mmCIF file of the N, C-alpha and C atoms, coordinates in Angstrom:
data_MODEL
# 
_entry.id   MODEL 
# 
loop_
_atom_site.group_PDB 
_atom_site.id 
_atom_site.type_symbol 
_atom_site.label_atom_id 
_atom_site.label_alt_id 
_atom_site.label_comp_id 
_atom_site.label_asym_id 
_atom_site.label_entity_id 
_atom_site.label_seq_id 
_atom_site.pdbx_PDB_ins_code 
_atom_site.Cartn_x 
_atom_site.Cartn_y 
_atom_site.Cartn_z 
_atom_site.occupancy 
_atom_site.B_iso_or_equiv 
_atom_site.pdbx_formal_charge 
_atom_site.auth_seq_id 
_atom_site.auth_comp_id 
_atom_site.auth_asym_id 
_atom_site.auth_atom_id 
_atom_site.pdbx_PDB_model_num 
ATOM 1   N N  . MET A 1 1  ? 116.946 124.741 137.102 1.00 0.00 ? 1  MET A N  1 
ATOM 2   C CA . MET A 1 1  ? 117.705 123.553 136.756 1.00 0.00 ? 1  MET A CA 1 
ATOM 3   C C  . MET A 1 1  ? 116.775 122.373 136.470 1.00 0.00 ? 1  MET A C  1 
ATOM 4   N N  . GLU A 1 2  ? 115.760 122.217 137.308 1.00 0.00 ? 2  GLU A N  1 
ATOM 5   C CA . GLU A 1 2  ? 114.842 121.101 137.166 1.00 0.00 ? 2  GLU A CA 1 
ATOM 6   C C  . GLU A 1 2  ? 114.044 121.198 135.871 1.00 0.00 ? 2  GLU A C  1 
ATOM 7   N N  . ASN A 1 3  ? 113.678 122.381 135.465 1.00 0.00 ? 3  ASN A N  1 
ATOM 8   C CA . ASN A 1 3  ? 112.920 122.596 134.225 1.00 0.00 ? 3  ASN A CA 1 
ATOM 9   C C  . ASN A 1 3  ? 113.739 122.174 133.005 1.00 0.00 ? 3  ASN A C  1 
ATOM 10  N N  . GLU A 1 4  ? 115.066 122.491 133.025 1.00 0.00 ? 4  GLU A N  1 
ATOM 11  C CA . GLU A 1 4  ? 115.926 122.068 131.921 1.00 0.00 ? 4  GLU A CA 1 
ATOM 12  C C  . GLU A 1 4  ? 116.073 120.556 131.820 1.00 0.00 ? 4  GLU A C  1 
ATOM 13  N N  . THR A 1 5  ? 116.164 119.900 132.945 1.00 0.00 ? 5  THR A N  1 
ATOM 14  C CA . THR A 1 5  ? 116.272 118.451 132.965 1.00 0.00 ? 5  THR A CA 1 
ATOM 15  C C  . THR A 1 5  ? 114.976 117.815 132.452 1.00 0.00 ? 5  THR A C  1 
ATOM 16  N N  . ARG A 1 6  ? 113.839 118.372 132.814 1.00 0.00 ? 6  ARG A N  1 
ATOM 17  C CA . ARG A 1 6  ? 112.571 117.863 132.367 1.00 0.00 ? 6  ARG A CA 1 
ATOM 18  C C  . ARG A 1 6  ? 112.428 117.998 130.866 1.00 0.00 ? 6  ARG A C  1 
ATOM 19  N N  . LYS A 1 7  ? 112.853 119.122 130.299 1.00 0.00 ? 7  LYS A N  1 
ATOM 20  C CA . LYS A 1 7  ? 112.800 119.356 128.846 1.00 0.00 ? 7  LYS A CA 1 
ATOM 21  C C  . LYS A 1 7  ? 113.688 118.344 128.148 1.00 0.00 ? 7  LYS A C  1 
ATOM 22  N N  . LYS A 1 8  ? 114.851 118.097 128.664 1.00 0.00 ? 8  LYS A N  1 
ATOM 23  C CA . LYS A 1 8  ? 115.803 117.161 128.042 1.00 0.00 ? 8  LYS A CA 1 
ATOM 24  C C  . LYS A 1 8  ? 115.206 115.753 128.038 1.00 0.00 ? 8  LYS A C  1 
ATOM 25  N N  . LEU A 1 9  ? 114.635 115.299 129.137 1.00 0.00 ? 9  LEU A N  1 
ATOM 26  C CA . LEU A 1 9  ? 114.026 113.984 129.201 1.00 0.00 ? 9  LEU A CA 1 
ATOM 27  C C  . LEU A 1 9  ? 112.835 113.894 128.263 1.00 0.00 ? 9  LEU A C  1 
ATOM 28  N N  . ASN A 1 10 ? 112.039 114.950 128.160 1.00 0.00 ? 10 ASN A N  1 
ATOM 29  C CA . ASN A 1 10 ? 110.890 114.976 127.221 1.00 0.00 ? 10 ASN A CA 1 
ATOM 30  C C  . ASN A 1 10 ? 111.369 114.846 125.796 1.00 0.00 ? 10 ASN A C  1 
ATOM 31  N N  . GLY A 1 11 ? 112.441 115.538 125.477 1.00 0.00 ? 11 GLY A N  1 
ATOM 32  C CA . GLY A 1 11 ? 112.987 115.463 124.106 1.00 0.00 ? 11 GLY A CA 1 
ATOM 33  C C  . GLY A 1 11 ? 113.489 114.077 123.774 1.00 0.00 ? 11 GLY A C  1 
ATOM 34  N N  . GLN A 1 12 ? 114.155 113.432 124.696 1.00 0.00 ? 12 GLN A N  1 
ATOM 35  C CA . GLN A 1 12 ? 114.644 112.079 124.484 1.00 0.00 ? 12 GLN A CA 1 
ATOM 36  C C  . GLN A 1 12 ? 113.502 111.099 124.304 1.00 0.00 ? 12 GLN A C  1 
ATOM 37  N N  . ALA A 1 13 ? 112.455 111.231 125.126 1.00 0.00 ? 13 ALA A N  1 
ATOM 38  C CA . ALA A 1 13 ? 111.315 110.334 124.996 1.00 0.00 ? 13 ALA A CA 1 
ATOM 39  C C  . ALA A 1 13 ? 110.592 110.566 123.672 1.00 0.00 ? 13 ALA A C  1 
ATOM 40  N N  . SER A 1 14 ? 110.521 111.781 123.222 1.00 0.00 ? 14 SER A N  1 
ATOM 41  C CA . SER A 1 14 ? 109.886 112.071 121.933 1.00 0.00 ? 14 SER A CA 1 
ATOM 42  C C  . SER A 1 14 ? 110.651 111.460 120.782 1.00 0.00 ? 14 SER A C  1 
ATOM 43  N N  . ILE A 1 15 ? 111.974 111.488 120.842 1.00 0.00 ? 15 ILE A N  1 
ATOM 44  C CA . ILE A 1 15 ? 112.779 110.913 119.789 1.00 0.00 ? 15 ILE A CA 1 
ATOM 45  C C  . ILE A 1 15 ? 112.610 109.388 119.767 1.00 0.00 ? 15 ILE A C  1 
ATOM 46  N N  . ILE A 1 16 ? 112.602 108.770 120.923 1.00 0.00 ? 16 ILE A N  1 
ATOM 47  C CA . ILE A 1 16 ? 112.423 107.309 120.996 1.00 0.00 ? 16 ILE A CA 1 
ATOM 48  C C  . ILE A 1 16 ? 111.061 106.925 120.486 1.00 0.00 ? 16 ILE A C  1 
ATOM 49  N N  . TYR A 1 17 ? 110.022 107.654 120.929 1.00 0.00 ? 17 TYR A N  1 
ATOM 50  C CA . TYR A 1 17 ? 108.666 107.349 120.443 1.00 0.00 ? 17 TYR A CA 1 
ATOM 51  C C  . TYR A 1 17 ? 108.564 107.541 118.940 1.00 0.00 ? 17 TYR A C  1 
ATOM 52  N N  . GLY A 1 18 ? 109.177 108.619 118.441 1.00 0.00 ? 18 GLY A N  1 
ATOM 53  C CA . GLY A 1 18 ? 109.128 108.898 117.000 1.00 0.00 ? 18 GLY A CA 1 
ATOM 54  C C  . GLY A 1 18 ? 109.783 107.822 116.172 1.00 0.00 ? 18 GLY A C  1 
ATOM 55  N N  . LEU A 1 19 ? 110.942 107.333 116.612 1.00 0.00 ? 19 LEU A N  1 
ATOM 56  C CA . LEU A 1 19 ? 111.633 106.265 115.912 1.00 0.00 ? 19 LEU A CA 1 
ATOM 57  C C  . LEU A 1 19 ? 110.818 104.954 115.981 1.00 0.00 ? 19 LEU A C  1 
ATOM 58  N N  . ALA A 1 20 ? 110.249 104.657 117.127 1.00 0.00 ? 20 ALA A N  1 
ATOM 59  C CA . ALA A 1 20 ? 109.446 103.482 117.262 1.00 0.00 ? 20 ALA A CA 1 
ATOM 60  C C  . ALA A 1 20 ? 108.187 103.568 116.374 1.00 0.00 ? 20 ALA A C  1 
ATOM 61  N N  . PHE A 1 21 ? 107.597 104.753 116.308 1.00 0.00 ? 21 PHE A N  1 
ATOM 62  C CA . PHE A 1 21 ? 106.421 104.958 115.444 1.00 0.00 ? 21 PHE A CA 1 
ATOM 63  C C  . PHE A 1 21 ? 106.758 104.686 114.002 1.00 0.00 ? 21 PHE A C  1 
ATOM 64  N N  . ILE A 1 22 ? 107.900 105.256 113.524 1.00 0.00 ? 22 ILE A N  1 
ATOM 65  C CA . ILE A 1 22 ? 108.289 105.026 112.147 1.00 0.00 ? 22 ILE A CA 1 
ATOM 66  C C  . ILE A 1 22 ? 108.577 103.552 111.878 1.00 0.00 ? 22 ILE A C  1 
ATOM 67  N N  . GLY A 1 23 ? 109.242 102.886 112.817 1.00 0.00 ? 23 GLY A N  1 
ATOM 68  C CA . GLY A 1 23 ? 109.510 101.466 112.655 1.00 0.00 ? 23 GLY A CA 1 
ATOM 69  C C  . GLY A 1 23 ? 108.198 100.665 112.594 1.00 0.00 ? 23 GLY A C  1 
ATOM 70  N N  . ALA A 1 24 ? 107.278 100.945 113.462 1.00 0.00 ? 24 ALA A N  1 
ATOM 71  C CA . ALA A 1 24 ? 105.985 100.249 113.480 1.00 0.00 ? 24 ALA A CA 1 
ATOM 72  C C  . ALA A 1 24 ? 105.211 100.545 112.205 1.00 0.00 ? 24 ALA A C  1 
ATOM 73  N N  . LEU A 1 25 ? 105.259 101.766 111.746 1.00 0.00 ? 25 LEU A N  1 
ATOM 74  C CA . LEU A 1 25 ? 104.542 102.166 110.543 1.00 0.00 ? 25 LEU A CA 1 
ATOM 75  C C  . LEU A 1 25 ? 105.084 101.387 109.318 1.00 0.00 ? 25 LEU A C  1 
ATOM 76  N N  . ILE A 1 26 ? 106.403 101.305 109.213 1.00 0.00 ? 26 ILE A N  1 
ATOM 77  C CA . ILE A 1 26 ? 107.025 100.542 108.135 1.00 0.00 ? 26 ILE A CA 1 
ATOM 78  C C  . ILE A 1 26 ? 106.646 99.088  108.215 1.00 0.00 ? 26 ILE A C  1 
ATOM 79  N N  . TYR A 1 27 ? 106.744 98.521  109.429 1.00 0.00 ? 27 TYR A N  1 
ATOM 80  C CA . TYR A 1 27 ? 106.394 97.103  109.605 1.00 0.00 ? 27 TYR A CA 1 
ATOM 81  C C  . TYR A 1 27 ? 104.964 96.805  109.195 1.00 0.00 ? 27 TYR A C  1 
ATOM 82  N N  . PHE A 1 28 ? 104.018 97.578  109.705 1.00 0.00 ? 28 PHE A N  1 
ATOM 83  C CA . PHE A 1 28 ? 102.592 97.314  109.411 1.00 0.00 ? 28 PHE A CA 1 
ATOM 84  C C  . PHE A 1 28 ? 102.257 97.537  107.948 1.00 0.00 ? 28 PHE A C  1 
ATOM 85  N N  . ILE A 1 29 ? 102.848 98.540  107.343 1.00 0.00 ? 29 ILE A N  1 
ATOM 86  C CA . ILE A 1 29 ? 102.557 98.803  105.910 1.00 0.00 ? 29 ILE A CA 1 
ATOM 87  C C  . ILE A 1 29 ? 103.178 97.709  105.016 1.00 0.00 ? 29 ILE A C  1 
ATOM 88  N N  . GLN A 1 30 ? 104.383 97.220  105.374 1.00 0.00 ? 30 GLN A N  1 
ATOM 89  C CA . GLN A 1 30 ? 104.999 96.158  104.587 1.00 0.00 ? 30 GLN A CA 1 
ATOM 90  C C  . GLN A 1 30 ? 104.176 94.880  104.622 1.00 0.00 ? 30 GLN A C  1 
ATOM 91  N N  . HIS A 1 31 ? 103.504 94.611  105.714 1.00 0.00 ? 31 HIS A N  1 
ATOM 92  C CA . HIS A 1 31 ? 102.753 93.379  105.858 1.00 0.00 ? 31 HIS A CA 1 
ATOM 93  C C  . HIS A 1 31 ? 101.296 93.504  105.416 1.00 0.00 ? 31 HIS A C  1 
ATOM 94  N N  . ALA A 1 32 ? 100.915 94.695  104.965 1.00 0.00 ? 32 ALA A N  1 
ATOM 95  C CA . ALA A 1 32 ? 99.561  94.901  104.491 1.00 0.00 ? 32 ALA A CA 1 
ATOM 96  C C  . ALA A 1 32 ? 99.426  94.345  103.066 1.00 0.00 ? 32 ALA A C  1 
ATOM 97  N N  . THR A 1 33 ? 98.298  93.681  102.808 1.00 0.00 ? 33 THR A N  1 
ATOM 98  C CA . THR A 1 33 ? 98.061  93.161  101.471 1.00 0.00 ? 33 THR A CA 1 
ATOM 99  C C  . THR A 1 33 ? 97.027  93.970  100.688 1.00 0.00 ? 33 THR A C  1 
ATOM 100 N N  . THR A 1 34 ? 96.296  94.824  101.386 1.00 0.00 ? 34 THR A N  1 
ATOM 101 C CA . THR A 1 34 ? 95.291  95.663  100.734 1.00 0.00 ? 34 THR A CA 1 
ATOM 102 C C  . THR A 1 34 ? 95.441  97.100  101.222 1.00 0.00 ? 34 THR A C  1 
ATOM 103 N N  . PHE A 1 35 ? 94.744  98.003  100.540 1.00 0.00 ? 35 PHE A N  1 
ATOM 104 C CA . PHE A 1 35 ? 94.796  99.394  100.965 1.00 0.00 ? 35 PHE A CA 1 
ATOM 105 C C  . PHE A 1 35 ? 94.196  99.563  102.356 1.00 0.00 ? 35 PHE A C  1 
ATOM 106 N N  . LEU A 1 36 ? 93.104  98.848  102.648 1.00 0.00 ? 36 LEU A N  1 
ATOM 107 C CA . LEU A 1 36 ? 92.472  98.898  103.956 1.00 0.00 ? 36 LEU A CA 1 
ATOM 108 C C  . LEU A 1 36 ? 93.423  98.372  105.013 1.00 0.00 ? 36 LEU A C  1 
ATOM 109 N N  . GLY A 1 37 ? 94.149  97.320  104.675 1.00 0.00 ? 37 GLY A N  1 
ATOM 110 C CA . GLY A 1 37 ? 95.135  96.807  105.609 1.00 0.00 ? 37 GLY A CA 1 
ATOM 111 C C  . GLY A 1 37 ? 96.219  97.802  105.901 1.00 0.00 ? 37 GLY A C  1 
ATOM 112 N N  . GLY A 1 38 ? 96.669  98.567  104.872 1.00 0.00 ? 38 GLY A N  1 
ATOM 113 C CA . GLY A 1 38 ? 97.656  99.601  105.096 1.00 0.00 ? 38 GLY A CA 1 
ATOM 114 C C  . GLY A 1 38 ? 97.119  100.739 105.943 1.00 0.00 ? 38 GLY A C  1 
ATOM 115 N N  . LEU A 1 39 ? 95.880  101.112 105.728 1.00 0.00 ? 39 LEU A N  1 
ATOM 116 C CA . LEU A 1 39 ? 95.244  102.143 106.538 1.00 0.00 ? 39 LEU A CA 1 
ATOM 117 C C  . LEU A 1 39 ? 95.131  101.695 108.005 1.00 0.00 ? 39 LEU A C  1 
ATOM 118 N N  . LEU A 1 40 ? 94.756  100.433 108.204 1.00 0.00 ? 40 LEU A N  1 
ATOM 119 C CA . LEU A 1 40 ? 94.689  99.882  109.553 1.00 0.00 ? 40 LEU A CA 1 
ATOM 120 C C  . LEU A 1 40 ? 96.083  99.839  110.180 1.00 0.00 ? 40 LEU A C  1 
ATOM 121 N N  . GLY A 1 41 ? 97.098  99.584  109.370 1.00 0.00 ? 41 GLY A N  1 
ATOM 122 C CA . GLY A 1 41 ? 98.481  99.604  109.851 1.00 0.00 ? 41 GLY A CA 1 
ATOM 123 C C  . GLY A 1 41 ? 98.912  100.950 110.361 1.00 0.00 ? 41 GLY A C  1 
ATOM 124 N N  . VAL A 1 42 ? 98.504  102.015 109.681 1.00 0.00 ? 42 VAL A N  1 
ATOM 125 C CA . VAL A 1 42 ? 98.822  103.365 110.130 1.00 0.00 ? 42 VAL A CA 1 
ATOM 126 C C  . VAL A 1 42 ? 98.141  103.596 111.502 1.00 0.00 ? 42 VAL A C  1 
ATOM 127 N N  . LEU A 1 43 ? 96.902  103.205 111.657 1.00 0.00 ? 43 LEU A N  1 
ATOM 128 C CA . LEU A 1 43 ? 96.215  103.389 112.927 1.00 0.00 ? 43 LEU A CA 1 
ATOM 129 C C  . LEU A 1 43 ? 96.876  102.557 114.027 1.00 0.00 ? 43 LEU A C  1 
ATOM 130 N N  . LYS A 1 44 ? 97.304  101.332 113.697 1.00 0.00 ? 44 LYS A N  1 
ATOM 131 C CA . LYS A 1 44 ? 97.981  100.489 114.686 1.00 0.00 ? 44 LYS A CA 1 
ATOM 132 C C  . LYS A 1 44 ? 99.290  101.111 115.135 1.00 0.00 ? 44 LYS A C  1 
ATOM 133 N N  . ALA A 1 45 ? 100.026 101.723 114.161 1.00 0.00 ? 45 ALA A N  1 
ATOM 134 C CA . ALA A 1 45 ? 101.303 102.343 114.488 1.00 0.00 ? 45 ALA A CA 1 
ATOM 135 C C  . ALA A 1 45 ? 101.095 103.509 115.437 1.00 0.00 ? 45 ALA A C  1 
ATOM 136 N N  . ILE A 1 46 ? 99.965  104.192 115.344 1.00 0.00 ? 46 ILE A N  1 
ATOM 137 C CA . ILE A 1 46 ? 99.695  105.332 116.234 1.00 0.00 ? 46 ILE A CA 1 
ATOM 138 C C  . ILE A 1 46 ? 99.399  104.882 117.637 1.00 0.00 ? 46 ILE A C  1 
ATOM 139 N N  . VAL A 1 47 ? 98.628  103.794 117.817 1.00 0.00 ? 47 VAL A N  1 
ATOM 140 C CA . VAL A 1 47 ? 98.178  103.371 119.123 1.00 0.00 ? 47 VAL A CA 1 
ATOM 141 C C  . VAL A 1 47 ? 98.945  102.198 119.730 1.00 0.00 ? 47 VAL A C  1 
ATOM 142 N N  . TRP A 1 48 ? 99.958  101.708 119.109 1.00 0.00 ? 48 TRP A N  1 
ATOM 143 C CA . TRP A 1 48 ? 100.640 100.529 119.618 1.00 0.00 ? 48 TRP A CA 1 
ATOM 144 C C  . TRP A 1 48 ? 101.183 100.704 121.037 1.00 0.00 ? 48 TRP A C  1 
ATOM 145 N N  . PRO A 1 49 ? 101.662 101.879 121.480 1.00 0.00 ? 49 PRO A N  1 
ATOM 146 C CA . PRO A 1 49 ? 102.127 101.968 122.876 1.00 0.00 ? 49 PRO A CA 1 
ATOM 147 C C  . PRO A 1 49 ? 101.043 101.721 123.902 1.00 0.00 ? 49 PRO A C  1 
ATOM 148 N N  . ALA A 1 50 ? 99.855  102.166 123.641 1.00 0.00 ? 50 ALA A N  1 
ATOM 149 C CA . ALA A 1 50 ? 98.749  101.944 124.547 1.00 0.00 ? 50 ALA A CA 1 
ATOM 150 C C  . ALA A 1 50 ? 98.397  100.450 124.613 1.00 0.00 ? 50 ALA A C  1 
ATOM 151 N N  . ILE A 1 51 ? 98.387  99.808  123.491 1.00 0.00 ? 51 ILE A N  1 
ATOM 152 C CA . ILE A 1 51 ? 98.103  98.379  123.423 1.00 0.00 ? 51 ILE A CA 1 
ATOM 153 C C  . ILE A 1 51 ? 99.192  97.592  124.178 1.00 0.00 ? 51 ILE A C  1 
ATOM 154 N N  . LEU A 1 52 ? 100.464 97.970  123.961 1.00 0.00 ? 52 LEU A N  1 
ATOM 155 C CA . LEU A 1 52 ? 101.567 97.300  124.626 1.00 0.00 ? 52 LEU A CA 1 
ATOM 156 C C  . LEU A 1 52 ? 101.444 97.398  126.138 1.00 0.00 ? 52 LEU A C  1 
ATOM 157 N N  . ILE A 1 53 ? 101.174 98.570  126.672 1.00 0.00 ? 53 ILE A N  1 
ATOM 158 C CA . ILE A 1 53 ? 101.004 98.736  128.108 1.00 0.00 ? 53 ILE A CA 1 
ATOM 159 C C  . ILE A 1 53 ? 99.818  97.964  128.648 1.00 0.00 ? 53 ILE A C  1 
ATOM 160 N N  . TYR A 1 54 ? 98.729  97.965  127.900 1.00 0.00 ? 54 TYR A N  1 
ATOM 161 C CA . TYR A 1 54 ? 97.546  97.200  128.320 1.00 0.00 ? 54 TYR A CA 1 
ATOM 162 C C  . TYR A 1 54 ? 97.873  95.735  128.409 1.00 0.00 ? 54 TYR A C  1 
ATOM 163 N N  . LYS A 1 55 ? 98.539  95.178  127.397 1.00 0.00 ? 55 LYS A N  1 
ATOM 164 C CA . LYS A 1 55 ? 98.896  93.757  127.376 1.00 0.00 ? 55 LYS A CA 1 
ATOM 165 C C  . LYS A 1 55 ? 99.880  93.425  128.516 1.00 0.00 ? 55 LYS A C  1 
ATOM 166 N N  . LEU A 1 56 ? 100.829 94.352  128.743 1.00 0.00 ? 56 LEU A N  1 
ATOM 167 C CA . LEU A 1 56 ? 101.792 94.118  129.827 1.00 0.00 ? 56 LEU A CA 1 
ATOM 168 C C  . LEU A 1 56 ? 101.105 94.081  131.186 1.00 0.00 ? 56 LEU A C  1 
ATOM 169 N N  . LEU A 1 57 ? 100.198 95.038  131.435 1.00 0.00 ? 57 LEU A N  1 
ATOM 170 C CA . LEU A 1 57 ? 99.479  95.027  132.713 1.00 0.00 ? 57 LEU A CA 1 
ATOM 171 C C  . LEU A 1 57 ? 98.565  93.835  132.842 1.00 0.00 ? 57 LEU A C  1 
ATOM 172 N N  . GLU A 1 58 ? 97.972  93.409  131.743 1.00 0.00 ? 58 GLU A N  1 
ATOM 173 C CA . GLU A 1 58 ? 97.114  92.206  131.723 1.00 0.00 ? 58 GLU A CA 1 
ATOM 174 C C  . GLU A 1 58 ? 97.952  90.967  132.066 1.00 0.00 ? 58 GLU A C  1 
ATOM 175 N N  . PHE A 1 59 ? 99.146  90.905  131.504 1.00 0.00 ? 59 PHE A N  1 
ATOM 176 C CA . PHE A 1 59 ? 100.065 89.796  131.777 1.00 0.00 ? 59 PHE A CA 1 
ATOM 177 C C  . PHE A 1 59 ? 100.483 89.768  133.248 1.00 0.00 ? 59 PHE A C  1 
ATOM 178 N N  . LEU A 1 60 ? 100.742 90.960  133.799 1.00 0.00 ? 60 LEU A N  1 
ATOM 179 C CA . LEU A 1 60 ? 101.181 91.053  135.205 1.00 0.00 ? 60 LEU A CA 1 
ATOM 180 C C  . LEU A 1 60 ? 100.007 90.986  136.168 1.00 0.00 ? 60 LEU A C  1 
ATOM 181 N N  . LYS A 1 61 ? 98.789  91.015  135.650 1.00 0.00 ? 61 LYS A N  1 
ATOM 182 C CA . LYS A 1 61 ? 97.571  90.949  136.435 1.00 0.00 ? 61 LYS A CA 1 
ATOM 183 C C  . LYS A 1 61 ? 97.484  92.106  137.443 1.00 0.00 ? 61 LYS A C  1 
ATOM 184 N N  . MET A 1 62 ? 97.738  93.318  136.960 1.00 0.00 ? 62 MET A N  1 
ATOM 185 C CA . MET A 1 62 ? 97.677  94.487  137.837 1.00 0.00 ? 62 MET A CA 1 
ATOM 186 C C  . MET A 1 62 ? 96.372  95.159  137.681 1.00 0.00 ? 62 MET A C  1 
# 
């Protein structure tokens, strides 16, 4: 039973992360003015969760 619950939660987290990735990708690409800016936007869309957590912990001084 526990294994099924874990799989369900993993699937939900993957869907949320996937939608957030697509949203971030669209946002960063729309605001890019050059090809290099668009490429950097793709990289930012991939790593934005790590940056968000880092900034949150920095804000909370943990």
